Backbone of each chain as ProteinMPNN parsed JSONL, in Angstrom:
{"seq_chain_A": "MDTVILIGQVIMSVALILAFVRVVRGPSLPDRVVALELFSTTVVGLVGVYAIKTGVASFLDAAIVIALMGFLAAIGFARFLERGGPRDD", "coords_chain_A": {"N_chain_A": [[18.1, -5.042, 24.668], [14.985, -6.5, 24.71], [13.453, -4.389, 25.942], [13.882, -2.416, 23.643], [12.683, -3.993, 21.981], [10.453, -4.326, 22.626], [9.093, -1.449, 22.666], [9.077, -1.205, 19.856], [6.891, -3.014, 19.546], [4.902, -1.542, 20.84], [4.541, 0.846, 19.562], [4.296, 0.31, 16.478], [0.992, -1.041, 17.349], [0.076, 0.834, 18.336], [0.198, 2.515, 15.536], [-1.915, 0.271, 14.442], [-4.22, 0.662, 15.736], [-4.407, 3.459, 15.085], [-5.135, 3.097, 12.242], [-7.18, 1.555, 12.503], [-8.616, 3.198, 13.312], [-9.254, 4.829, 11.112], [-10.524, 2.817, 9.494], [-13.055, 2.598, 10.654], [-14.169, 5.358, 10.278], [-13.872, 5.919, 7.866], [-14.666, 7.501, 4.96], [-15.287, 6.405, 2.627], [-15.973, 3.301, 0.259], [-13.006, 2.79, -0.552], [-11.239, 4.102, 0.711], [-11.674, 2.548, 3.031], [-10.431, 0.221, 2.444], [-7.773, 0.897, 1.467], [-6.924, 1.335, 4.138], [-7.13, -1.388, 5.075], [-5.211, -2.446, 3.762], [-3.027, -0.816, 4.712], [-2.951, -2.2, 7.164], [-2.21, -4.942, 7.237], [0.116, -4.733, 6.312], [1.091, -3.724, 8.374], [0.942, -5.497, 10.126], [2.729, -7.558, 9.363], [5.275, -6.174, 9.693], [4.98, -6.578, 12.686], [4.892, -9.158, 12.739], [7.331, -9.529, 11.979], [9.092, -8.477, 14.141], [8.248, -9.762, 16.112], [9.383, -12.326, 15.532], [12.173, -11.964, 15.826], [12.07, -11.163, 18.625], [11.067, -14.051, 19.489], [12.973, -15.444, 18.356], [12.55, -17.509, 16.678], [12.57, -18.422, 13.271], [10.556, -19.123, 11.528], [8.566, -17.411, 11.92], [8.735, -15.778, 9.802], [7.995, -17.006, 7.412], [4.933, -16.859, 7.883], [4.725, -14.285, 7.761], [5.083, -13.68, 4.874], [3.04, -14.665, 3.868], [1.156, -13.412, 4.832], [1.856, -10.945, 3.601], [0.949, -11.62, 1.295], [-1.312, -11.982, 1.027], [-2.687, -9.689, 1.86], [-2.086, -8.209, -0.411], [-3.457, -9.618, -2.525], [-6.033, -9.132, -1.451], [-6.366, -6.499, -2.068], [-6.263, -6.26, -4.834], [-8.368, -7.685, -5.385], [-10.785, -6.344, -4.014], [-10.626, -4.204, -5.637], [-11.18, -4.807, -8.119], [-13.487, -5.484, -7.495], [-14.703, -2.896, -7.023], [-14.479, -1.733, -9.722], [-15.897, -3.268, -11.533], [-18.837, -2.165, -11.014], [-19.234, -2.357, -8.238], [-20.482, -0.451, -5.316], [-21.623, 2.817, -5.931], [-20.966, 5.476, -4.454], [-20.556, 5.645, -1.481]], "CA_chain_A": [[17.162, -5.582, 23.322], [14.113, -6.349, 24.839], [12.766, -2.804, 25.588], [13.537, -1.966, 22.486], [11.203, -4.546, 20.842], [8.639, -3.748, 23.168], [8.725, -0.044, 22.582], [8.724, -1.362, 18.798], [5.512, -3.2, 19.439], [4.056, -0.574, 21.337], [4.403, 1.551, 18.289], [3.388, -0.293, 15.8], [0.133, -1.366, 17.746], [-0.671, 2.636, 18.626], [-0.531, 2.336, 14.346], [-2.95, -0.099, 14.001], [-5.233, 1.337, 16.272], [-4.898, 4.591, 14.105], [-5.528, 2.632, 10.867], [-8.619, 1.194, 12.242], [-10.022, 4.37, 13.324], [-9.695, 4.824, 9.41], [-11.42, 1.39, 8.951], [-14.667, 2.746, 10.907], [-14.823, 6.536, 10.005], [-13.946, 5.982, 6.504], [-16.607, 8.038, 4.36], [-16.169, 5.741, 1.329], [-14.913, 2.278, 0.605], [-11.718, 3.129, -0.957], [-10.697, 4.359, 2.0], [-11.51, 1.205, 3.735], [-9.499, -0.549, 1.617], [-6.372, 1.31, 1.831], [-6.565, 1.248, 5.409], [-6.822, -2.705, 5.672], [-3.888, -2.704, 3.379], [-1.925, -0.453, 6.036], [-3.196, -2.954, 8.881], [-1.706, -6.083, 6.855], [1.658, -4.178, 5.908], [1.565, -3.579, 9.949], [1.15, -6.828, 10.898], [4.01, -8.184, 8.681], [6.285, -5.839, 10.455], [4.775, -6.688, 13.901], [5.359, -10.555, 12.915], [8.969, -9.815, 12.15], [9.45, -8.454, 15.199], [7.951, -11.202, 17.056], [10.294, -13.354, 14.898], [13.1, -11.068, 16.133], [11.702, -11.555, 19.912], [11.399, -15.301, 20.117], [14.226, -16.101, 17.315], [11.818, -18.568, 15.65], [12.514, -17.382, 12.27], [9.417, -19.49, 10.76], [7.452, -16.905, 11.453], [8.683, -14.608, 8.606], [6.897, -17.403, 6.457], [3.908, -16.005, 8.001], [4.674, -12.662, 7.221], [5.339, -13.926, 3.276], [2.056, -15.423, 3.563], [0.115, -12.228, 5.096], [1.855, -9.958, 2.526], [0.231, -12.167, -0.284], [-3.225, -12.112, 1.33], [-3.064, -8.208, 1.496], [-2.011, -7.37, -1.754], [-4.881, -10.298, -3.274], [-7.485, -8.734, -1.196], [-6.604, -5.132, -2.535], [-6.186, -6.113, -5.983], [-9.988, -8.306, -5.451], [-11.363, -5.3, -3.979], [-10.146, -3.041, -6.788], [-11.577, -5.131, -9.313], [-15.03, -5.562, -7.175], [-15.083, -1.953, -7.023], [-14.75, -1.065, -10.84], [-16.995, -4.165, -11.695], [-20.041, -1.844, -10.337], [-19.339, -2.035, -7.003], [-21.04, 0.806, -4.844], [-21.065, 3.97, -6.756], [-20.628, 6.394, -3.896], [-21.564, 5.085, 0.217]], "C_chain_A": [[15.697, -5.743, 23.601], [13.192, -5.096, 25.048], [12.759, -2.437, 24.52], [12.697, -2.518, 21.575], [10.161, -4.457, 21.533], [8.316, -2.413, 22.929], [8.289, -0.418, 20.824], [7.606, -2.063, 18.399], [4.601, -2.258, 19.95], [3.343, 0.355, 20.037], [3.697, 1.18, 17.318], [1.688, -0.903, 16.233], [-0.654, 0.101, 17.835], [-1.099, 2.669, 16.527], [-1.692, 1.86, 13.934], [-3.88, 0.053, 14.803], [-5.848, 2.377, 15.01], [-5.375, 4.289, 12.606], [-6.637, 1.999, 11.435], [-9.416, 2.02, 12.881], [-10.426, 5.038, 12.06], [-10.894, 4.105, 9.097], [-12.73, 2.004, 9.498], [-14.783, 3.92, 10.69], [-14.575, 6.334, 8.297], [-15.141, 6.593, 5.681], [-16.412, 7.213, 3.361], [-14.94, 4.353, 1.571], [-13.641, 2.116, 0.063], [-10.999, 3.078, 0.214], [-10.52, 3.387, 3.035], [-10.454, 0.237, 3.534], [-8.223, -0.129, 1.608], [-6.088, 1.282, 3.449], [-6.47, -0.385, 5.775], [-5.604, -2.902, 4.842], [-2.713, -2.032, 4.481], [-2.103, -1.667, 7.142], [-2.59, -4.258, 7.796], [-0.476, -5.69, 6.723], [2.223, -4.071, 7.415], [1.885, -4.579, 10.417], [2.176, -7.531, 10.294], [5.038, -7.58, 9.379], [6.143, -6.267, 12.08], [5.322, -8.127, 13.958], [7.108, -10.568, 12.798], [9.528, -9.433, 13.008], [9.072, -9.611, 16.267], [9.157, -12.014, 16.572], [11.777, -12.983, 15.793], [13.131, -11.631, 18.011], [11.83, -12.894, 20.313], [12.619, -15.883, 19.384], [13.655, -17.272, 16.861], [11.951, -17.902, 14.488], [11.601, -17.938, 10.929], [8.879, -19.079, 10.696], [7.706, -15.676, 10.539], [7.997, -15.304, 7.142], [5.847, -16.838, 6.438], [3.791, -15.1, 7.33], [4.658, -12.834, 5.676], [3.633, -13.694, 3.132], [0.898, -13.941, 3.779], [0.374, -10.964, 4.185], [1.193, -9.97, 1.457], [-0.857, -11.745, -0.156], [-3.557, -10.85, 0.948], [-3.292, -7.72, 0.376], [-3.073, -8.244, -2.694], [-5.551, -9.633, -2.67], [-7.501, -7.097, -1.567], [-6.93, -5.189, -3.911], [-7.877, -6.691, -6.365], [-10.819, -7.41, -5.345], [-11.494, -4.271, -4.809], [-11.091, -3.585, -7.904], [-13.341, -5.374, -9.14], [-15.786, -4.018, -7.337], [-15.323, -1.022, -8.488], [-15.505, -1.873, -11.688], [-18.544, -3.498, -11.665], [-20.347, -2.203, -8.724], [-20.573, -0.604, -6.517], [-20.462, 1.577, -5.515], [-20.209, 4.967, -5.681], [-21.232, 6.09, -2.486], [-21.186, 6.237, 1.193]], "O_chain_A": [[14.98, -5.159, 22.788], [12.243, -4.889, 24.291], [11.677, -2.024, 24.102], [12.104, -1.952, 20.657], [9.018, -4.507, 21.08], [7.112, -2.166, 22.987], [7.217, 0.053, 20.444], [7.184, -1.97, 17.246], [3.48, -2.198, 19.445], [2.172, 0.505, 19.686], [2.548, 1.594, 17.166], [1.087, -1.259, 15.219], [-1.795, 0.331, 17.436], [-2.253, 2.796, 16.116], [-2.491, 2.514, 13.265], [-4.754, -0.746, 14.469], [-6.879, 2.359, 14.338], [-5.916, 5.141, 11.9], [-7.392, 1.795, 10.483], [-10.617, 1.831, 13.077], [-11.486, 5.627, 11.848], [-11.945, 4.526, 8.614], [-13.649, 1.914, 8.683], [-15.987, 4.085, 10.888], [-15.464, 6.815, 7.595], [-16.315, 6.231, 5.75], [-17.509, 7.023, 2.836], [-13.931, 4.188, 2.256], [-13.152, 1.018, 0.329], [-10.283, 2.161, 0.618], [-9.543, 3.309, 3.78], [-9.789, -0.379, 4.368], [-7.422, -1.046, 1.786], [-4.927, 1.202, 3.851], [-5.761, -0.69, 6.734], [-4.831, -3.702, 5.371], [-1.751, -2.646, 4.943], [-1.181, -1.897, 7.926], [-3.811, -4.158, 7.678], [0.274, -6.569, 7.149], [3.402, -4.247, 7.722], [2.916, -4.756, 11.067], [2.564, -8.389, 11.086], [5.878, -8.379, 9.792], [7.185, -6.29, 12.734], [6.052, -8.472, 14.888], [7.903, -11.34, 13.335], [10.687, -9.844, 13.056], [9.817, -10.134, 17.097], [9.948, -12.343, 17.456], [12.351, -13.902, 16.378], [14.02, -12.319, 18.513], [12.528, -13.158, 21.292], [13.217, -16.824, 19.906], [14.466, -18.169, 16.629], [11.503, -16.755, 14.476], [11.704, -17.539, 9.769], [8.066, -19.352, 9.813], [6.959, -14.698, 10.546], [7.609, -14.687, 6.15], [5.461, -16.274, 5.414], [2.976, -14.942, 6.421], [4.075, -11.889, 5.145], [3.083, -12.807, 2.479], [0.037, -13.596, 2.97], [-0.483, -10.107, 3.968], [0.837, -9.027, 0.749], [-1.465, -11.157, -1.051], [-4.377, -10.6, 0.064], [-4.246, -7.028, 0.021], [-3.57, -7.619, -3.631], [-6.174, -9.058, -3.562], [-8.536, -6.456, -1.384], [-7.744, -4.381, -4.358], [-8.516, -6.284, -7.335], [-11.676, -7.299, -6.222], [-12.426, -3.473, -4.717], [-11.745, -2.776, -8.563], [-14.197, -5.439, -10.022], [-16.965, -3.841, -7.644], [-16.013, -0.005, -8.563], [-15.882, -1.301, -12.711], [-19.45, -4.138, -12.199], [-21.447, -2.286, -8.179], [-21.296, 0.014, -7.299], [-19.278, 1.506, -5.846], [-19.032, 5.252, -5.901], [-22.438, 6.298, -2.351], [-21.621, 6.238, 2.345]]}, "seq_chain_B": "MIDFIKGTLIISGALFMLLASVGLLRLPDLLTRMHATTKAATLGVILVMLAAAMHFAEVGIVARSFAIIVFILMTAPVAAHVMGRAGYFVGSKLWSGTVKDELRPNYDPLTHELKSGLETQQNAKRQPRETDPD", "coords_chain_B": {"N_chain_B": [[27.224, -3.579, 19.242], [26.139, -4.684, 17.02], [23.503, -5.054, 18.659], [22.469, -2.16, 18.913], [22.549, -1.292, 16.199], [20.29, -2.88, 15.152], [18.094, -2.486, 16.884], [17.995, 0.412, 16.65], [16.861, 0.224, 13.903], [14.677, -1.416, 14.111], [13.18, 0.544, 15.74], [13.0, 2.651, 14.379], [11.345, 1.62, 12.022], [9.233, 1.098, 13.272], [8.693, 3.623, 13.707], [8.286, 4.449, 10.905], [5.726, 3.411, 10.325], [3.894, 4.188, 12.004], [3.798, 6.46, 11.353], [3.035, 6.558, 8.835], [0.458, 5.663, 9.401], [-0.604, 8.143, 10.762], [-0.394, 9.634, 8.493], [-2.437, 8.497, 7.126], [-5.071, 8.984, 8.687], [-5.102, 11.944, 8.958], [-4.809, 13.073, 6.485], [-6.469, 14.492, 3.69], [-7.861, 13.503, 1.455], [-8.473, 10.236, -0.722], [-6.437, 10.097, -2.398], [-4.283, 11.375, -1.467], [-4.069, 10.198, 1.266], [-3.298, 7.469, 0.016], [-0.774, 8.464, -0.851], [0.865, 8.764, 1.587], [0.569, 6.603, 3.15], [1.834, 3.948, 1.433], [4.049, 4.609, 0.546], [5.273, 5.166, 3.14], [4.941, 3.048, 5.079], [6.065, 0.81, 3.444], [8.919, 1.5, 3.333], [8.777, 1.196, 6.203], [8.314, -1.542, 6.821], [10.666, -2.644, 5.187], [12.726, -1.847, 6.914], [12.428, -3.128, 9.269], [12.409, -5.586, 8.364], [15.319, -5.854, 7.505], [16.262, -5.434, 9.994], [15.678, -8.217, 11.206], [17.192, -9.707, 9.328], [19.368, -9.186, 9.849], [19.493, -9.868, 12.885], [19.254, -12.949, 13.001], [21.212, -13.722, 10.636], [21.722, -15.857, 8.739], [22.241, -17.728, 6.076], [19.772, -18.792, 4.686], [17.727, -17.287, 6.26], [17.903, -14.7, 5.797], [18.06, -14.547, 2.775], [15.174, -15.131, 2.949], [13.981, -13.022, 4.344], [15.008, -10.94, 2.953], [13.397, -11.801, 0.321], [10.85, -11.246, 1.328], [11.111, -8.209, 1.232], [11.634, -7.587, -1.109], [8.956, -8.565, -2.234], [7.418, -6.799, -1.086], [7.86, -4.374, -2.127], [7.438, -4.895, -4.761], [4.986, -5.259, -4.664], [3.57, -2.691, -3.339], [3.309, -0.501, -4.964], [1.515, -1.696, -7.403], [-0.617, -2.622, -6.313], [-1.174, 0.381, -5.244], [-1.93, 1.507, -7.134], [-3.658, 0.42, -8.418], [-5.321, 0.783, -6.626], [-6.043, 3.57, -6.939], [-7.001, 3.894, -8.97], [-9.56, 2.67, -9.156], [-11.211, 3.988, -7.159], [-10.625, 6.409, -8.318], [-12.807, 5.805, -10.206], [-15.112, 5.014, -9.382], [-15.617, 7.303, -8.091], [-14.837, 8.587, -5.988], [-14.159, 11.885, -3.75], [-12.173, 14.076, -4.669], [-9.505, 16.531, -2.742], [-10.633, 19.504, -1.521], [-8.305, 21.343, -1.974], [-7.32, 20.903, -4.749], [-5.25, 21.036, -7.142], [-4.962, 20.467, -9.818], [-6.608, 18.601, -12.245], [-6.495, 16.306, -14.777], [-7.696, 14.525, -15.909], [-10.051, 15.167, -15.736], [-11.721, 16.602, -17.751], [-11.599, 15.175, -19.725], [-12.311, 12.729, -19.295], [-15.277, 10.659, -19.231], [-17.467, 9.798, -16.579], [-19.959, 8.429, -16.673], [-20.291, 6.458, -19.337], [-17.876, 5.487, -19.159], [-15.778, 6.41, -20.858], [-12.763, 7.485, -22.431], [-11.785, 10.19, -23.412], [-9.435, 11.329, -26.15], [-9.3, 14.023, -27.139], [-8.907, 14.497, -29.479], [-10.351, 13.651, -31.622], [-11.788, 14.245, -34.341], [-13.506, 14.645, -37.684], [-11.62, 14.507, -39.576], [-9.085, 12.878, -38.307], [-10.496, 10.441, -37.807], [-11.109, 9.56, -40.204], [-10.102, 6.593, -42.442], [-6.653, 5.981, -43.242], [-4.651, 4.184, -45.028], [-2.012, 1.876, -45.418], [1.024, 1.563, -47.112], [1.769, -1.776, -46.019], [-0.467, -2.546, -45.166], [-2.437, -5.455, -45.027], [-4.658, -6.168, -47.638]], "CA_chain_B": [[27.305, -2.67, 18.469], [24.745, -4.821, 16.344], [22.098, -4.686, 18.799], [22.718, -1.152, 18.822], [22.292, -1.078, 14.682], [18.899, -3.73, 15.109], [17.259, -1.508, 18.065], [17.735, 1.405, 15.695], [16.385, -0.407, 12.786], [13.349, -1.826, 14.485], [12.363, 1.679, 16.569], [12.864, 3.529, 12.922], [10.802, 1.322, 11.265], [8.269, 1.215, 13.508], [8.113, 4.827, 13.87], [7.448, 4.759, 10.083], [4.346, 2.803, 10.388], [3.38, 5.214, 12.611], [3.574, 7.902, 10.45], [1.725, 6.11, 8.034], [-1.027, 5.757, 9.994], [-0.86, 9.327, 11.247], [-0.68, 9.984, 7.525], [-3.871, 8.058, 6.895], [-5.903, 9.229, 9.861], [-4.962, 13.148, 8.889], [-4.575, 13.418, 4.912], [-8.104, 14.942, 3.283], [-8.549, 12.397, 0.543], [-8.036, 9.058, -1.057], [-5.315, 9.731, -2.996], [-3.349, 11.857, -0.562], [-3.852, 8.853, 2.069], [-2.608, 6.518, -0.13], [0.519, 8.736, -1.0], [1.098, 8.348, 2.502], [0.332, 5.007, 3.59], [2.301, 3.313, 0.603], [5.586, 4.967, 0.89], [5.949, 5.212, 4.784], [4.649, 1.421, 5.643], [6.666, 0.222, 2.695], [10.242, 1.748, 4.105], [8.937, 0.607, 7.559], [8.596, -2.94, 6.744], [12.113, -2.951, 5.087], [14.064, -1.392, 7.961], [12.168, -4.064, 10.331], [13.467, -7.339, 7.781], [16.761, -5.691, 7.733], [16.613, -5.866, 11.44], [15.58, -9.46, 11.197], [18.337, -10.891, 8.821], [20.831, -8.747, 11.011], [19.573, -10.717, 13.833], [19.326, -14.262, 12.71], [22.143, -13.791, 10.024], [21.761, -17.131, 8.516], [21.782, -17.905, 4.67], [18.571, -19.048, 4.037], [16.712, -16.494, 6.645], [18.668, -13.372, 5.001], [17.268, -14.673, 1.648], [13.804, -15.214, 3.025], [13.685, -11.535, 4.624], [15.122, -10.075, 1.181], [12.311, -11.821, -0.201], [9.603, -10.29, 1.629], [11.529, -7.154, 0.852], [11.565, -7.526, -2.631], [7.879, -8.949, -2.576], [6.668, -5.844, -0.64], [8.618, -2.997, -3.205], [6.94, -5.238, -5.974], [3.529, -5.269, -4.765], [2.688, -2.189, -3.111], [3.083, 0.541, -5.842], [0.36, -2.141, -8.006], [-1.713, -2.275, -5.145], [-1.854, 1.739, -4.939], [-2.149, 2.177, -8.594], [-4.738, -0.314, -8.877], [-6.685, 1.078, -5.624], [-6.434, 4.753, -6.877], [-7.77, 3.581, -10.033], [-10.93, 2.181, -8.625], [-11.33, 4.765, -6.12], [-11.293, 7.685, -9.1], [-13.54, 5.486, -11.292], [-15.783, 5.14, -8.189], [-16.287, 9.06, -7.914], [-14.63, 9.219, -4.697], [-14.09, 13.102, -4.243], [-10.7, 15.001, -4.488], [-9.466, 17.576, -1.781], [-10.943, 20.754, -2.452], [-7.189, 22.509, -2.891], [-6.69, 19.87, -5.521], [-4.77, 22.042, -8.352], [-5.0, 19.774, -11.216], [-7.344, 17.098, -12.111], [-6.377, 16.27, -15.693], [-8.416, 13.307, -16.107], [-11.758, 15.317, -15.411], [-12.453, 17.03, -18.739], [-11.482, 14.235, -20.72], [-13.129, 11.166, -18.998], [-16.743, 10.464, -19.163], [-17.741, 8.391, -16.001], [-21.011, 7.392, -16.97], [-20.011, 5.847, -20.115], [-16.351, 5.195, -18.63], [-14.904, 6.185, -21.988], [-11.857, 8.182, -22.201], [-11.153, 10.775, -24.6], [-7.852, 12.2, -26.171], [-9.119, 15.339, -27.676], [-7.895, 14.608, -30.642], [-11.5, 13.232, -32.283], [-11.853, 14.958, -35.384], [-14.098, 13.848, -38.462], [-10.59, 14.28, -40.264], [-8.614, 12.192, -37.666], [-11.522, 9.464, -38.174], [-10.829, 8.738, -41.783], [-8.56, 5.874, -42.669], [-5.619, 6.123, -43.762], [-3.861, 3.176, -45.532], [-0.625, 2.182, -45.419], [1.386, 0.344, -47.804], [2.059, -2.837, -45.555], [-1.807, -3.222, -44.901], [-2.978, -6.809, -45.898], [-5.949, -6.276, -47.718]], "C_chain_B": [[26.037, -3.064, 17.658], [23.526, -5.059, 17.373], [21.87, -3.144, 18.747], [21.757, -0.691, 17.415], [20.577, -1.847, 14.807], [17.957, -2.72, 15.967], [16.954, -0.31, 17.184], [16.866, 0.984, 14.614], [14.956, -0.331, 12.925], [12.625, -0.451, 15.128], [12.235, 2.613, 14.882], [11.879, 3.006, 12.093], [9.66, 1.408, 12.039], [7.391, 3.101, 13.877], [7.137, 5.125, 11.973], [6.298, 4.284, 9.523], [3.839, 3.465, 11.136], [2.908, 6.319, 12.165], [2.779, 7.628, 9.299], [0.635, 6.134, 8.469], [-1.733, 6.929, 10.435], [-1.723, 9.753, 10.033], [-2.397, 9.819, 7.122], [-5.241, 8.466, 7.436], [-6.1, 10.869, 9.292], [-5.239, 13.677, 7.653], [-6.189, 13.819, 4.357], [-8.434, 14.342, 2.337], [-7.822, 11.242, 0.258], [-6.603, 8.971, -1.741], [-3.989, 10.208, -2.26], [-2.887, 10.721, 0.773], [-2.982, 7.899, 1.416], [-1.277, 6.815, -0.267], [1.229, 8.283, 0.412], [1.418, 7.004, 3.077], [1.509, 3.999, 2.735], [3.427, 3.116, 0.645], [6.388, 4.522, 2.184], [5.947, 3.845, 5.111], [5.701, 0.799, 4.749], [8.187, 0.196, 3.374], [9.943, 1.361, 5.893], [8.894, -1.005, 7.582], [10.065, -3.443, 6.314], [13.442, -2.582, 6.011], [13.736, -2.887, 8.915], [12.852, -5.463, 9.934], [14.539, -7.188, 7.758], [17.461, -6.114, 8.872], [16.541, -7.444, 11.581], [16.577, -10.168, 10.566], [19.427, -9.962, 9.439], [20.689, -9.496, 12.256], [19.696, -12.068, 14.151], [20.962, -14.466, 11.821], [22.587, -15.227, 9.324], [21.546, -17.172, 7.046], [20.219, -17.743, 4.123], [17.589, -18.152, 4.772], [16.788, -15.339, 6.15], [17.92, -13.483, 3.461], [15.8, -14.737, 2.099], [13.42, -13.327, 3.142], [14.096, -10.732, 3.277], [13.771, -10.442, 0.171], [11.04, -11.176, -0.004], [9.829, -8.673, 1.53], [11.142, -6.73, -0.214], [9.865, -7.83, -3.107], [7.088, -7.27, -2.536], [6.952, -4.477, -1.63], [7.82, -3.615, -4.292], [5.309, -4.936, -5.923], [3.007, -3.82, -4.37], [2.401, -1.147, -4.115], [1.711, 0.073, -7.24], [-0.736, -2.038, -7.025], [-2.355, -0.723, -5.283], [-2.316, 2.184, -6.203], [-3.609, 1.768, -8.922], [-6.145, 0.279, -7.943], [-7.048, 2.414, -6.033], [-7.171, 4.696, -8.034], [-9.114, 3.561, -9.958], [-11.366, 3.273, -8.08], [-11.626, 6.148, -6.988], [-12.771, 7.166, -9.778], [-14.951, 5.491, -10.451], [-16.457, 6.302, -7.804], [-15.598, 9.312, -6.48], [-13.755, 10.955, -4.772], [-12.888, 13.38, -3.811], [-10.596, 15.906, -3.375], [-10.086, 19.065, -2.924], [-9.786, 21.878, -2.65], [-6.783, 21.677, -3.907], [-6.261, 20.851, -7.17], [-5.316, 21.565, -9.64], [-5.198, 18.842, -11.596], [-7.152, 17.122, -13.996], [-6.998, 14.97, -16.738], [-9.796, 14.195, -16.378], [-12.636, 15.643, -16.739], [-12.704, 16.189, -20.115], [-12.136, 12.455, -20.362], [-14.76, 11.148, -18.681], [-17.058, 9.479, -17.851], [-18.935, 8.21, -15.905], [-20.878, 6.14, -17.85], [-18.769, 5.167, -19.912], [-15.812, 5.273, -20.115], [-13.915, 7.842, -21.957], [-11.682, 8.89, -23.699], [-9.786, 11.705, -24.875], [-8.027, 13.448, -26.563], [-8.742, 15.686, -28.968], [-9.04, 14.173, -31.464], [-12.212, 13.786, -33.218], [-12.536, 14.168, -36.496], [-12.498, 13.498, -39.669], [-9.605, 12.848, -39.983], [-9.483, 10.817, -37.892], [-11.45, 8.863, -39.707], [-9.527, 8.052, -41.804], [-7.767, 6.277, -43.668], [-4.843, 4.84, -44.165], [-2.874, 3.138, -45.735], [0.049, 1.339, -46.37], [1.331, -1.25, -47.151], [0.689, -3.73, -45.134], [-2.206, -4.611, -45.569], [-4.622, -6.709, -46.342], [-6.338, -6.357, -49.306]], "O_chain_B": [[25.084, -2.302, 17.498], [22.453, -5.279, 16.81], [20.698, -2.933, 18.433], [20.708, -0.046, 17.411], [19.664, -1.098, 14.458], [17.0, -2.232, 15.367], [15.781, -0.009, 16.965], [15.893, 1.734, 14.539], [14.167, 0.377, 12.299], [11.403, -0.411, 14.985], [11.172, 3.12, 14.526], [11.394, 3.829, 11.316], [8.778, 1.936, 11.362], [6.263, 3.527, 14.124], [6.045, 5.645, 11.743], [5.877, 4.637, 8.421], [2.651, 3.31, 10.855], [1.914, 6.979, 12.467], [1.941, 8.414, 8.858], [-0.26, 6.698, 7.84], [-2.956, 7.011, 10.547], [-2.91, 10.077, 10.025], [-3.257, 10.673, 6.912], [-6.304, 8.34, 6.827], [-7.283, 11.176, 9.147], [-5.891, 14.72, 7.609], [-7.079, 13.155, 4.889], [-9.626, 14.551, 2.109], [-6.72, 11.055, 0.773], [-5.821, 8.024, -1.657], [-2.896, 9.652, -2.367], [-1.74, 10.479, 1.149], [-2.004, 7.463, 2.023], [-0.444, 5.952, 0.011], [2.137, 7.455, 0.344], [2.525, 6.556, 3.373], [2.114, 3.227, 3.479], [4.001, 2.031, 0.742], [7.447, 3.921, 2.362], [7.036, 3.389, 5.461], [6.423, 0.075, 5.435], [8.652, -0.832, 3.867], [10.875, 1.282, 6.692], [9.516, -1.606, 8.458], [10.621, -4.391, 6.868], [14.633, -2.874, 5.903], [14.658, -3.642, 9.224], [13.522, -6.219, 10.637], [15.203, -8.205, 7.958], [18.517, -6.73, 9.018], [17.512, -7.935, 12.159], [16.943, -11.223, 11.085], [20.564, -10.42, 9.318], [21.749, -9.825, 12.79], [20.114, -12.47, 15.236], [21.797, -15.246, 12.28], [23.751, -15.62, 9.405], [20.529, -16.57, 6.7], [19.694, -16.887, 3.411], [16.515, -18.04, 4.182], [15.711, -14.765, 5.986], [17.26, -12.53, 3.046], [15.115, -14.175, 1.244], [12.826, -12.612, 2.335], [13.328, -9.943, 2.726], [13.226, -9.622, -0.567], [10.314, -10.682, -0.866], [8.882, -7.91, 1.716], [10.45, -5.729, -0.404], [9.482, -7.4, -4.195], [6.469, -6.698, -3.433], [6.066, -3.63, -1.737], [7.358, -2.711, -4.988], [4.593, -4.518, -6.833], [1.979, -3.518, -4.975], [1.216, -0.825, -4.195], [1.096, 0.919, -7.889], [-1.685, -1.265, -7.157], [-3.558, -0.487, -5.396], [-3.044, 3.17, -6.32], [-4.483, 2.439, -9.472], [-7.344, 0.293, -8.224], [-8.181, 2.768, -5.708], [-8.076, 5.524, -8.129], [-9.821, 4.332, -10.607], [-12.264, 3.692, -8.809], [-12.527, 6.92, -6.66], [-13.729, 7.933, -9.88], [-15.903, 6.043, -11.002], [-17.582, 6.366, -7.308], [-15.916, 10.345, -5.889], [-12.92, 11.215, -5.639], [-12.487, 13.014, -2.706], [-11.699, 16.17, -2.898], [-10.051, 19.432, -4.099], [-9.972, 22.958, -3.211], [-5.556, 21.716, -4.001], [-7.063, 21.169, -8.048], [-6.026, 22.237, -10.388], [-4.342, 17.959, -11.534], [-7.743, 18.055, -14.541], [-6.764, 14.666, -17.908], [-10.557, 13.819, -17.27], [-13.781, 15.239, -16.941], [-13.471, 16.324, -21.068], [-12.288, 11.444, -21.047], [-15.215, 11.783, -17.729], [-16.888, 8.283, -18.088], [-19.214, 7.699, -14.821], [-21.191, 5.019, -17.45], [-18.617, 4.149, -20.587], [-15.402, 4.221, -20.606], [-14.302, 8.948, -21.578], [-11.503, 8.334, -24.783], [-9.251, 12.512, -24.115], [-7.052, 14.189, -26.438], [-8.379, 16.76, -29.446], [-8.603, 14.383, -32.596], [-13.416, 13.868, -32.978], [-12.284, 12.963, -36.454], [-12.376, 12.496, -40.373], [-9.343, 11.991, -40.828], [-8.707, 9.947, -38.287], [-11.781, 7.738, -40.08], [-8.406, 8.432, -41.465], [-8.092, 6.807, -44.73], [-4.253, 4.442, -43.161], [-2.357, 4.13, -46.249], [-0.44, 0.211, -46.443], [0.767, -2.037, -47.91], [0.599, -4.931, -44.877], [-2.232, -4.651, -46.799], [-5.577, -7.052, -45.645], [-7.515, -6.464, -49.648]]}, "name": "protein", "num_of_chains": 2, "seq": "MDTVILIGQVIMSVALILAFVRVVRGPSLPDRVVALELFSTTVVGLVGVYAIKTGVASFLDAAIVIALMGFLAAIGFARFLERGGPRDDMIDFIKGTLIISGALFMLLASVGLLRLPDLLTRMHATTKAATLGVILVMLAAAMHFAEVGIVARSFAIIVFILMTAPVAAHVMGRAGYFVGSKLWSGTVKDELRPNYDPLTHELKSGLETQQNAKRQPRETDPD"}
């Protein structure tokens, strides 16, 4: 079981690195925001796997909060873009 | 047995998240990238949370992980819709192989106005009804 959890964590970390490449390279601001949203979703998965690994269920509360923050960040960025953010950077 | 199911759920969830970020990296424009990330990452989180629910197998924790699943399922489409709308309004380029863009002829990006194609003089005339209070 520990090996499986380690493999899962490695795969999710590779996913985080690939999303970070898109954050750095992304040609426009919406691309970066989408990449950050994927970032927060992947971190929720990582926290869930870590809760399984340690056996501490309270980490799931942290996962809820991270998901909420990612959603609010996406909504806030979208409002910022629609109300006269940078038109095309 | 339950360890096998948990391991399968964790590995497949992680693979779906990897698939989402590969799609984010490889696909050509904003909307196709969102198409990749929203669905695949949501499915990945659902699988991992099912594994957590099976691991702990207590009522409160199962309810909590199902709350995460429902929350992700409710917020991911909303966030994707809002981001796609903002990206279109900001003027992000569509892929060169895009077949159809029905908003392009009807939407004026400078004045932020949307036309329906039915704006004629005759349609603009007021047609009072019986129930109008006047």
